[in-house]
One Martini backbone bead per residue (centre of mass of N, CA, C, O) as a GRO file, in nm:
protein
  414
    1UNK     BB    1   0.092   0.039   0.026
    2UNK     BB    2   0.046   0.364  -0.131
    3UNK     BB    3   0.106   0.719  -0.084
    4UNK     BB    4  -0.032   1.016  -0.259
    5UNK     BB    5   0.009   1.322  -0.364
    6UNK     BB    6  -0.233   1.516  -0.558
    7UNK     BB    7  -0.263   1.747  -0.794
    8UNK     BB    8  -0.304   2.069  -0.686
    9UNK     BB    9  -0.097   2.039  -0.453
   10UNK     BB   10   0.151   1.985  -0.631
   11UNK     BB   11   0.133   2.227  -0.809
   12UNK     BB   12   0.146   2.446  -0.579
   13UNK     BB   13   0.414   2.356  -0.460
   14UNK     BB   14   0.584   2.411  -0.724
   15UNK     BB   15   0.476   2.724  -0.730
   16UNK     BB   16   0.458   2.840  -0.427
   17UNK     BB   17   0.177   2.792  -0.325
   18UNK     BB   18  -0.093   2.780  -0.152
   19UNK     BB   19  -0.240   2.512   0.024
   20UNK     BB   20  -0.578   2.418   0.066
   21UNK     BB   21  -0.584   2.121  -0.064
   22UNK     BB   22  -0.562   1.765   0.013
   23UNK     BB   23  -0.491   1.491  -0.202
   24UNK     BB   24  -0.519   1.130  -0.202
   25UNK     BB   25  -0.354   0.831  -0.317
   26UNK     BB   26  -0.424   0.477  -0.313
   27UNK     BB   27  -0.204   0.203  -0.361
   28UNK     BB   28  -0.290  -0.137  -0.303
   29UNK     BB   29  -0.586  -0.119  -0.190
   30UNK     BB   30  -0.871  -0.177   0.005
   31UNK     BB   31  -1.163  -0.123   0.153
   32UNK     BB   32  -1.105  -0.295   0.407
   33UNK     BB   33  -0.829  -0.167   0.478
   34UNK     BB   34  -0.930   0.120   0.527
   35UNK     BB   35  -1.124   0.054   0.761
   36UNK     BB   36  -0.907  -0.084   0.944
   37UNK     BB   37  -0.742   0.203   0.961
   38UNK     BB   38  -0.999   0.423   1.020
   39UNK     BB   39  -1.149   0.491   0.780
   40UNK     BB   40  -1.398   0.701   0.618
   41UNK     BB   41  -1.654   0.680   0.419
   42UNK     BB   42  -1.760   0.860   0.127
   43UNK     BB   43  -2.025   0.745   0.073
   44UNK     BB   44  -2.155   0.442  -0.078
   45UNK     BB   45  -1.985   0.406  -0.393
   46UNK     BB   46  -1.703   0.552  -0.315
   47UNK     BB   47  -1.332   0.561  -0.299
   48UNK     BB   48  -1.367   0.767  -0.036
   49UNK     BB   49  -1.171   0.901   0.241
   50UNK     BB   50  -1.123   0.966   0.587
   51UNK     BB   51  -0.907   1.058   0.801
   52UNK     BB   52  -0.896   0.991   1.140
   53UNK     BB   53  -0.738   1.281   1.197
   54UNK     BB   54  -0.732   1.501   0.949
   55UNK     BB   55  -0.978   1.462   0.729
   56UNK     BB   56  -0.860   1.384   0.477
   57UNK     BB   57  -0.849   1.285   0.145
   58UNK     BB   58  -0.886   0.943   0.031
   59UNK     BB   59  -0.811   0.751  -0.267
   60UNK     BB   60  -0.854   0.512  -0.473
   61UNK     BB   61  -0.731   0.388  -0.730
   62UNK     BB   62  -0.851   0.487  -1.065
   63UNK     BB   63  -1.084   0.440  -1.323
   64UNK     BB   64  -1.246   0.565  -1.630
   65UNK     BB   65  -1.571   0.536  -1.804
   66UNK     BB   66  -1.762   0.630  -2.056
   67UNK     BB   67  -2.147   0.617  -2.038
   68UNK     BB   68  -2.240   0.927  -2.054
   69UNK     BB   69  -2.362   1.218  -1.990
   70UNK     BB   70  -2.165   1.438  -1.876
   71UNK     BB   71  -1.969   1.473  -1.567
   72UNK     BB   72  -2.125   1.183  -1.450
   73UNK     BB   73  -2.083   0.973  -1.704
   74UNK     BB   74  -1.930   0.730  -1.514
   75UNK     BB   75  -1.721   0.449  -1.480
   76UNK     BB   76  -1.585   0.305  -1.191
   77UNK     BB   77  -1.250   0.170  -1.132
   78UNK     BB   78  -1.142  -0.024  -0.840
   79UNK     BB   79  -0.815  -0.146  -0.740
   80UNK     BB   80  -0.505  -0.281  -0.652
   81UNK     BB   81  -0.418  -0.280  -0.974
   82UNK     BB   82  -0.416   0.012  -0.992
   83UNK     BB   83  -0.227   0.256  -1.108
   84UNK     BB   84  -0.097   0.561  -1.084
   85UNK     BB   85  -0.092   0.630  -1.389
   86UNK     BB   86  -0.389   0.560  -1.440
   87UNK     BB   87  -0.499   0.775  -1.251
   88UNK     BB   88  -0.358   1.028  -1.383
   89UNK     BB   89  -0.478   0.992  -1.682
   90UNK     BB   90  -0.780   1.102  -1.597
   91UNK     BB   91  -0.685   1.379  -1.597
   92UNK     BB   92  -0.691   1.691  -1.740
   93UNK     BB   93  -0.404   1.817  -1.665
   94UNK     BB   94  -0.068   1.801  -1.638
   95UNK     BB   95  -0.053   1.986  -1.373
   96UNK     BB   96  -0.275   1.761  -1.242
   97UNK     BB   97  -0.075   1.483  -1.314
   98UNK     BB   98   0.060   1.467  -1.028
   99UNK     BB   99   0.291   1.321  -0.784
  100UNK     BB  100   0.368   1.249  -0.425
  101UNK     BB  101   0.567   1.095  -0.220
  102UNK     BB  102   0.521   1.094   0.124
  103UNK     BB  103   0.803   0.962   0.202
  104UNK     BB  104   1.023   1.089  -0.025
  105UNK     BB  105   0.914   1.333  -0.232
  106UNK     BB  106   0.862   1.221  -0.497
  107UNK     BB  107   0.809   1.297  -0.833
  108UNK     BB  108   0.531   1.208  -1.036
  109UNK     BB  109   0.564   1.258  -1.414
  110UNK     BB  110   0.423   1.117  -1.698
  111UNK     BB  111   0.310   1.415  -1.861
  112UNK     BB  112   0.479   1.692  -1.817
  113UNK     BB  113   0.404   1.908  -1.589
  114UNK     BB  114   0.674   2.057  -1.523
  115UNK     BB  115   0.717   2.177  -1.800
  116UNK     BB  116   0.443   2.335  -1.807
  117UNK     BB  117   0.507   2.509  -1.566
  118UNK     BB  118   0.751   2.652  -1.698
  119UNK     BB  119   0.567   2.743  -1.958
  120UNK     BB  120   0.279   2.816  -1.882
  121UNK     BB  121   0.089   2.550  -1.956
  122UNK     BB  122  -0.224   2.439  -2.083
  123UNK     BB  123  -0.255   2.080  -2.093
  124UNK     BB  124  -0.367   1.796  -2.193
  125UNK     BB  125  -0.329   1.467  -2.099
  126UNK     BB  126  -0.571   1.364  -2.287
  127UNK     BB  127  -0.842   1.276  -2.485
  128UNK     BB  128  -1.027   1.255  -2.223
  129UNK     BB  129  -1.094   1.553  -2.183
  130UNK     BB  130  -1.376   1.543  -2.362
  131UNK     BB  131  -1.560   1.361  -2.170
  132UNK     BB  132  -1.562   1.632  -1.990
  133UNK     BB  133  -1.714   1.938  -2.020
  134UNK     BB  134  -1.614   2.082  -1.758
  135UNK     BB  135  -1.313   2.114  -1.851
  136UNK     BB  136  -1.351   2.365  -2.018
  137UNK     BB  137  -1.417   2.558  -1.782
  138UNK     BB  138  -1.167   2.491  -1.611
  139UNK     BB  139  -0.958   2.591  -1.807
  140UNK     BB  140  -1.049   2.894  -1.799
  141UNK     BB  141  -1.029   2.921  -1.491
  142UNK     BB  142  -0.730   2.859  -1.455
  143UNK     BB  143  -0.628   3.095  -1.621
  144UNK     BB  144  -0.750   3.313  -1.439
  145UNK     BB  145  -0.596   3.220  -1.174
  146UNK     BB  146  -0.290   3.217  -1.283
  147UNK     BB  147  -0.274   3.420  -1.537
  148UNK     BB  148  -0.153   3.607  -1.805
  149UNK     BB  149   0.115   3.424  -1.860
  150UNK     BB  150  -0.076   3.217  -1.935
  151UNK     BB  151  -0.144   2.933  -2.159
  152UNK     BB  152  -0.309   2.769  -2.414
  153UNK     BB  153  -0.290   2.506  -2.584
  154UNK     BB  154  -0.386   2.473  -2.904
  155UNK     BB  155  -0.497   2.177  -2.883
  156UNK     BB  156  -0.674   2.230  -2.636
  157UNK     BB  157  -0.852   2.449  -2.756
  158UNK     BB  158  -0.959   2.280  -2.989
  159UNK     BB  159  -1.103   2.073  -2.818
  160UNK     BB  160  -1.290   2.274  -2.681
  161UNK     BB  161  -1.418   2.401  -2.934
  162UNK     BB  162  -1.514   2.132  -3.083
  163UNK     BB  163  -1.681   2.066  -2.784
  164UNK     BB  164  -1.893   2.294  -2.703
  165UNK     BB  165  -2.168   2.139  -2.729
  166UNK     BB  166  -2.132   1.976  -2.449
  167UNK     BB  167  -2.226   2.212  -2.251
  168UNK     BB  168  -2.533   2.129  -2.250
  169UNK     BB  169  -2.484   1.909  -2.010
  170UNK     BB  170  -2.461   2.150  -1.825
  171UNK     BB  171  -2.551   2.317  -1.573
  172UNK     BB  172  -2.618   2.633  -1.483
  173UNK     BB  173  -2.500   2.623  -1.195
  174UNK     BB  174  -2.216   2.520  -1.283
  175UNK     BB  175  -2.139   2.755  -1.464
  176UNK     BB  176  -2.162   2.975  -1.245
  177UNK     BB  177  -1.949   2.859  -1.054
  178UNK     BB  178  -1.710   2.908  -1.249
  179UNK     BB  179  -1.752   3.212  -1.288
  180UNK     BB  180  -1.721   3.293  -0.991
  181UNK     BB  181  -1.429   3.202  -0.965
  182UNK     BB  182  -1.327   3.396  -1.188
  183UNK     BB  183  -1.424   3.663  -1.051
  184UNK     BB  184  -1.204   3.603  -0.807
  185UNK     BB  185  -0.989   3.666  -0.994
  186UNK     BB  186  -0.713   3.836  -1.178
  187UNK     BB  187  -0.838   3.716  -1.488
  188UNK     BB  188  -1.140   3.742  -1.602
  189UNK     BB  189  -1.123   3.836  -1.901
  190UNK     BB  190  -1.037   3.560  -2.016
  191UNK     BB  191  -1.295   3.409  -1.950
  192UNK     BB  192  -1.486   3.587  -2.114
  193UNK     BB  193  -1.353   3.549  -2.388
  194UNK     BB  194  -1.375   3.234  -2.402
  195UNK     BB  195  -1.682   3.218  -2.363
  196UNK     BB  196  -1.743   3.371  -2.621
  197UNK     BB  197  -1.593   3.182  -2.829
  198UNK     BB  198  -1.794   2.922  -2.735
  199UNK     BB  199  -2.101   3.056  -2.679
  200UNK     BB  200  -2.157   3.147  -2.357
  201UNK     BB  201  -2.126   3.482  -2.445
  202UNK     BB  202  -2.316   3.646  -2.663
  203UNK     BB  203  -2.332   3.932  -2.535
  204UNK     BB  204  -2.033   3.996  -2.588
  205UNK     BB  205  -2.003   3.927  -2.894
  206UNK     BB  206  -2.218   4.148  -2.989
  207UNK     BB  207  -1.996   4.393  -2.954
  208UNK     BB  208  -1.885   4.341  -3.208
  209UNK     BB  209  -1.873   4.612  -3.427
  210UNK     BB  210  -1.963   4.830  -3.223
  211UNK     BB  211  -1.979   5.150  -3.273
  212UNK     BB  212  -1.803   5.441  -3.150
  213UNK     BB  213  -1.726   5.736  -3.046
  214UNK     BB  214  -1.405   5.855  -3.091
  215UNK     BB  215  -1.395   6.087  -2.874
  216UNK     BB  216  -1.464   5.857  -2.640
  217UNK     BB  217  -1.363   5.580  -2.829
  218UNK     BB  218  -1.054   5.511  -2.956
  219UNK     BB  219  -1.038   5.185  -2.923
  220UNK     BB  220  -1.336   5.120  -3.049
  221UNK     BB  221  -1.532   4.890  -2.983
  222UNK     BB  222  -1.739   4.757  -2.738
  223UNK     BB  223  -1.565   4.511  -2.684
  224UNK     BB  224  -1.294   4.644  -2.628
  225UNK     BB  225  -1.397   4.817  -2.396
  226UNK     BB  226  -1.486   4.590  -2.203
  227UNK     BB  227  -1.206   4.458  -2.172
  228UNK     BB  228  -1.065   4.712  -2.061
  229UNK     BB  229  -1.248   4.742  -1.813
  230UNK     BB  230  -1.173   4.461  -1.697
  231UNK     BB  231  -0.878   4.523  -1.663
  232UNK     BB  232  -0.913   4.734  -1.446
  233UNK     BB  233  -1.059   4.548  -1.246
  234UNK     BB  234  -0.828   4.349  -1.214
  235UNK     BB  235  -0.605   4.553  -1.123
  236UNK     BB  236  -0.793   4.648  -0.867
  237UNK     BB  237  -0.933   4.406  -0.736
  238UNK     BB  238  -1.216   4.367  -0.777
  239UNK     BB  239  -1.505   4.265  -0.711
  240UNK     BB  240  -1.729   4.044  -0.845
  241UNK     BB  241  -1.966   4.243  -0.876
  242UNK     BB  242  -1.815   4.455  -1.043
  243UNK     BB  243  -1.722   4.274  -1.277
  244UNK     BB  244  -2.004   4.196  -1.371
  245UNK     BB  245  -2.104   4.483  -1.428
  246UNK     BB  246  -1.888   4.549  -1.639
  247UNK     BB  247  -1.959   4.329  -1.840
  248UNK     BB  248  -2.279   4.444  -1.869
  249UNK     BB  249  -2.305   4.767  -1.912
  250UNK     BB  250  -2.306   4.745  -2.266
  251UNK     BB  251  -2.514   4.541  -2.394
  252UNK     BB  252  -2.718   4.754  -2.531
  253UNK     BB  253  -2.550   4.842  -2.785
  254UNK     BB  254  -2.630   4.611  -2.977
  255UNK     BB  255  -2.926   4.697  -3.001
  256UNK     BB  256  -2.913   5.003  -3.089
  257UNK     BB  257  -2.724   4.962  -3.332
  258UNK     BB  258  -2.911   4.771  -3.491
  259UNK     BB  259  -3.177   4.956  -3.484
  260UNK     BB  260  -3.027   5.277  -3.511
  261UNK     BB  261  -2.701   5.324  -3.536
  262UNK     BB  262  -2.679   5.367  -3.219
  263UNK     BB  263  -2.648   5.438  -2.845
  264UNK     BB  264  -2.920   5.528  -2.776
  265UNK     BB  265  -3.046   5.367  -2.491
  266UNK     BB  266  -2.850   5.136  -2.380
  267UNK     BB  267  -2.914   5.124  -2.084
  268UNK     BB  268  -3.206   5.004  -2.103
  269UNK     BB  269  -3.147   4.773  -2.313
  270UNK     BB  270  -2.963   4.598  -2.109
  271UNK     BB  271  -3.163   4.475  -1.905
  272UNK     BB  272  -3.278   4.229  -2.067
  273UNK     BB  273  -3.007   4.096  -2.122
  274UNK     BB  274  -2.931   4.044  -1.827
  275UNK     BB  275  -3.179   3.881  -1.754
  276UNK     BB  276  -3.126   3.649  -1.954
  277UNK     BB  277  -2.851   3.561  -1.850
  278UNK     BB  278  -2.941   3.501  -1.552
  279UNK     BB  279  -3.146   3.284  -1.627
  280UNK     BB  280  -2.957   3.088  -1.784
  281UNK     BB  281  -2.731   3.077  -1.521
  282UNK     BB  282  -2.844   3.124  -1.237
  283UNK     BB  283  -2.796   3.401  -1.118
  284UNK     BB  284  -2.766   3.591  -0.874
  285UNK     BB  285  -2.965   3.849  -0.776
  286UNK     BB  286  -2.748   4.059  -0.693
  287UNK     BB  287  -2.611   4.057  -0.969
  288UNK     BB  288  -2.848   4.129  -1.144
  289UNK     BB  289  -2.943   4.396  -1.002
  290UNK     BB  290  -2.670   4.547  -1.015
  291UNK     BB  291  -2.622   4.535  -1.322
  292UNK     BB  292  -2.882   4.689  -1.397
  293UNK     BB  293  -2.819   4.945  -1.237
  294UNK     BB  294  -2.556   5.016  -1.386
  295UNK     BB  295  -2.664   5.026  -1.675
  296UNK     BB  296  -2.878   5.263  -1.616
  297UNK     BB  297  -2.650   5.474  -1.450
  298UNK     BB  298  -2.357   5.532  -1.566
  299UNK     BB  299  -2.403   5.795  -1.742
  300UNK     BB  300  -2.493   5.974  -1.507
  301UNK     BB  301  -2.226   5.976  -1.355
  302UNK     BB  302  -2.056   6.103  -1.583
  303UNK     BB  303  -2.267   6.371  -1.556
  304UNK     BB  304  -2.234   6.496  -1.260
  305UNK     BB  305  -2.028   6.683  -1.392
  306UNK     BB  306  -1.905   6.928  -1.559
  307UNK     BB  307  -1.909   6.892  -1.929
  308UNK     BB  308  -1.919   6.968  -2.247
  309UNK     BB  309  -2.162   7.185  -2.163
  310UNK     BB  310  -2.240   7.040  -1.912
  311UNK     BB  311  -2.395   7.106  -1.587
  312UNK     BB  312  -2.489   6.864  -1.463
  313UNK     BB  313  -2.633   6.727  -1.197
  314UNK     BB  314  -2.894   6.737  -1.011
  315UNK     BB  315  -2.983   6.660  -0.699
  316UNK     BB  316  -3.244   6.512  -0.785
  317UNK     BB  317  -3.100   6.312  -0.981
  318UNK     BB  318  -2.919   6.182  -0.767
  319UNK     BB  319  -3.146   6.081  -0.590
  320UNK     BB  320  -3.262   5.884  -0.806
  321UNK     BB  321  -3.024   5.694  -0.805
  322UNK     BB  322  -3.067   5.600  -0.512
  323UNK     BB  323  -3.364   5.509  -0.540
  324UNK     BB  324  -3.308   5.289  -0.762
  325UNK     BB  325  -3.168   5.088  -0.546
  326UNK     BB  326  -3.324   5.094  -0.307
  327UNK     BB  327  -3.304   4.941   0.010
  328UNK     BB  328  -3.180   4.689  -0.068
  329UNK     BB  329  -2.847   4.709  -0.100
  330UNK     BB  330  -2.778   5.011  -0.157
  331UNK     BB  331  -2.480   5.057  -0.088
  332UNK     BB  332  -2.362   4.837  -0.270
  333UNK     BB  333  -2.470   4.952  -0.538
  334UNK     BB  334  -2.341   5.235  -0.527
  335UNK     BB  335  -2.044   5.141  -0.500
  336UNK     BB  336  -2.045   4.972  -0.757
  337UNK     BB  337  -2.109   5.201  -0.947
  338UNK     BB  338  -1.853   5.367  -0.895
  339UNK     BB  339  -1.648   5.144  -0.977
  340UNK     BB  340  -1.759   5.083  -1.263
  341UNK     BB  341  -1.721   5.373  -1.373
  342UNK     BB  342  -1.419   5.377  -1.350
  343UNK     BB  343  -1.366   5.140  -1.544
  344UNK     BB  344  -1.513   5.265  -1.783
  345UNK     BB  345  -1.341   5.529  -1.808
  346UNK     BB  346  -1.053   5.372  -1.819
  347UNK     BB  347  -1.163   5.172  -2.062
  348UNK     BB  348  -0.980   5.346  -2.270
  349UNK     BB  349  -0.830   5.516  -2.498
  350UNK     BB  350  -0.568   5.698  -2.507
  351UNK     BB  351  -0.591   5.941  -2.238
  352UNK     BB  352  -0.815   5.826  -2.043
  353UNK     BB  353  -0.648   5.648  -1.844
  354UNK     BB  354  -0.501   5.932  -1.721
  355UNK     BB  355  -0.749   6.061  -1.640
  356UNK     BB  356  -0.938   6.200  -1.424
  357UNK     BB  357  -1.190   6.042  -1.191
  358UNK     BB  358  -1.454   6.202  -0.984
  359UNK     BB  359  -1.752   6.104  -1.001
  360UNK     BB  360  -1.755   5.874  -0.794
  361UNK     BB  361  -1.680   6.049  -0.553
  362UNK     BB  362  -1.924   6.235  -0.567
  363UNK     BB  363  -2.136   6.018  -0.530
  364UNK     BB  364  -2.037   5.926  -0.241
  365UNK     BB  365  -2.061   6.200  -0.104
  366UNK     BB  366  -2.365   6.226  -0.151
  367UNK     BB  367  -2.446   5.966  -0.007
  368UNK     BB  368  -2.331   6.031   0.269
  369UNK     BB  369  -2.499   6.285   0.315
  370UNK     BB  370  -2.778   6.155   0.292
  371UNK     BB  371  -2.741   5.936   0.529
  372UNK     BB  372  -2.692   6.173   0.760
  373UNK     BB  373  -2.971   6.235   0.779
  374UNK     BB  374  -3.202   6.325   1.033
  375UNK     BB  375  -3.514   6.199   1.026
  376UNK     BB  376  -3.615   6.228   1.319
  377UNK     BB  377  -3.579   6.539   1.341
  378UNK     BB  378  -3.801   6.584   1.120
  379UNK     BB  379  -4.045   6.408   1.217
  380UNK     BB  380  -4.125   6.497   1.505
  381UNK     BB  381  -4.245   6.791   1.455
  382UNK     BB  382  -4.454   6.693   1.246
  383UNK     BB  383  -4.614   6.508   1.431
  384UNK     BB  384  -4.690   6.735   1.636
  385UNK     BB  385  -4.854   6.882   1.385
  386UNK     BB  386  -5.006   6.627   1.229
  387UNK     BB  387  -4.835   6.496   1.035
  388UNK     BB  388  -4.818   6.275   0.741
  389UNK     BB  389  -4.662   6.063   0.548
  390UNK     BB  390  -4.609   6.228   0.268
  391UNK     BB  391  -4.505   6.489   0.403
  392UNK     BB  392  -4.272   6.362   0.560
  393UNK     BB  393  -4.127   6.226   0.322
  394UNK     BB  394  -4.074   6.492   0.168
  395UNK     BB  395  -3.906   6.634   0.386
  396UNK     BB  396  -3.678   6.429   0.387
  397UNK     BB  397  -3.607   6.451   0.089
  398UNK     BB  398  -3.532   6.750   0.088
  399UNK     BB  399  -3.299   6.720   0.290
  400UNK     BB  400  -3.131   6.527   0.116
  401UNK     BB  401  -3.100   6.712  -0.129
  402UNK     BB  402  -2.955   6.936   0.027
  403UNK     BB  403  -2.712   6.762   0.108
  404UNK     BB  404  -2.622   6.708  -0.181
  405UNK     BB  405  -2.577   7.000  -0.266
  406UNK     BB  406  -2.349   7.060  -0.063
  407UNK     BB  407  -2.155   6.834  -0.148
  408UNK     BB  408  -2.122   6.912  -0.456
  409UNK     BB  409  -2.024   7.201  -0.409
  410UNK     BB  410  -1.754   7.116  -0.291
  411UNK     BB  411  -1.658   6.917  -0.527
  412UNK     BB  412  -1.670   7.134  -0.767
  413UNK     BB  413  -1.393   7.284  -0.694
  414UNK     BB  414  -1.200   7.112  -0.884
   0.00000   0.00000   0.00000
């Protein structure tokens, strides 16, 4: 009986990365031997066990044979005769198909994973890669997590692209789970690009060749702009909610450009597109609602301060932006709006990347001022005068608008 550390733990150890989970493969053992040694089986019919002390996962060496659709349609074969190499051969990428002898520390690498680590290459271990469609999404997610300097081997990408139709076998919830992991990475834009290329993000692909005014967008079409904005979000290490909102903020441009030949009204047009995407992938409601809020309001934030002959937004209009966020998660939505607008403004060509963008700051200053209004101090004397409902609500609203006016008057001095 031999025990080996396998998969991602070996990869991360060789990369000098923090190891979050350790998985072990046991070669030459039986189910009965594992139980006799105090291991606890996980599940009723799968050869995975928990160590009696560390509670880490140990699995008997096994092989897999494709028997049905989806990433669960496999027949698993495990016995003491299955070799370590046979077990490693069923894994997705060469960098995940290495093992380390826990006694000697020797690295077992039958598929060249160490070479690919050095080359920063994501390459499939064998043709079995295509048997599990989930591996296509994992491939793109790994690239997002490992970083910009990593690349996908051309043959591996071709396998993924040629078998993109098999992604229909994966549930919407599983697809969203992989996207969410990518949103938490430092290179989400690569995941978005690759998902678009294989047909999983048609909303993004639709922005290709959607022309924008050159004076505001010298970088080119709306697709290029979106990727540049995502690049800013990645570089700022923006939270996943902001990155998703940036991805979606200009989806409406494809609609208005096709229908009218211009981008007027793209903010509102994007709402239904975002709704459709979120329904298709079963995306969390907070992501859906925040992305729709950002899509509808981002150009208003850009116009919050005077520019190009525009006098800026009136305090009442700024108040409406806050009211549009609703009561639930209002602060989160407003702050995400400010961050997304920054990425949007900086995600352009020419000198725009280096120009100061203070509109988001002004928005948050106004929001802070609004929330600090003491509504109880306004409500109490009105109640004593017999005022009710609508009158009291309007008095509070007027006070909040006045607070916004004072806040933006200070900020406009820049």
